[in-house]
N, C-alpha and C positions, 0 to 999 in steps of 0.2 A: 246193562249199565255200560253205555256205549262213552263218556268222558267225566274226569273225575276233573273240577276247579279247584282251587283257594282263592280269597281274598287278599288284599292287601295287607299285613300287619298292621294292626288297628289300636294298639298300646304294647310296650314291653316292660316286666317287671321283672325286680329281680325274682331267682325263686334256687330251689334245687334242684341239682349240683350246679346248675345257672339258672344265666337269665328268660325269663318267660314270656315267648310270643303267643298275641291271641288276634286270630282269624276268623273268618269264615269256613267250610267246606262245604262243598257244591256240587250232587252228581248229579248226570244227564243221562235219562234213560230213554232209547228209543231216538236219538240224535236230534229230542224236539226238549220235551219235560222235563225241567231245573227243580231240582229239587233239597233244598236245606240239610246235612246229616247234619245234627246235633248230637251230644254224647249221650241225650236221655229222649229224642224223638227226632222224629221227618218231619218238614213240613215242605208246601211250594214255597219256590227260591223268588218273592216280591221284588227286593233288596235292588237296587240300580247299580251295584258297588261293581268297578270292572272285576271280570274275572280271568285269572290266570292258571295254564294248563296245570294240571298237578306232575311230577317229574319226582320217577320213583327212585327209590333210595337205591345206592348202590347193592346192598344187602338184598332188594327184594328183585333186583334185576341177576346178582348170583343164582338165588334162590329160584329163579326164573319163579317169579308171583307174578301170572297177571287178571288183571280181574278184570280188565277191560275188553268187550266184546262176548262177557259170557253172562247169565243172567240169575238174576237175585231167587234163589231154590225157597229162601228161609228167613224169617227177621223175628229175631231174639231179643225179645224187652224184658229186665231183669229190674228187681229192687232199685232203683233211685240212690236212698237212704244205705244200703250195702255195699251198692257200687258206683261211687260217687263222682268218681271221674270218666267215667263211661258206663251207661246200663243199657249201650244199645250195642247187635251185634249183628251185621247181613252176613247172612251166608251166601256165597256164590254157586254154581255149578257145577265147580270145580274142586270145590272144597278149601277152598279159603273161606279168611272174612276179613269185611271192612267194618273196623269202627272208630269212632270220632274219640279219641284220650284225650284228657284234659286233665293230666295228674301234675305234669309243671308247664301248661300251656295247653297250647290244643295242637294236638299231632295227630294224623292219620294212620293208622294200624294195620299191615297188610298182613295178615300171615294163617298159619294152617291150623285147620278148625280138629278141635280135640273134645269130645263129646265128654 
């Protein structure tokens, strides 16, 4: 994975615990191929939206969670009916996971993989 992008927020609505923002998450593979990372699927990025580089959260920086430059080694697809807020998990070569979650709007989650 060579880059992660987000689109501009498409809309905001009241949510819990605060406002929920919705946007697209796009991953780049091998400095060229773009894919939309949905909560339940991955598909070729064909839209024309402006893409903004993903900025790691202070929590990701503090924990040294680095996924750029790492290979995706496994993709786990769970039942979307049971895992409605995100059923797709990318496992990286350094045992970190990347997920698009939608519990309170769109968010990119990066964390440690636990079986």
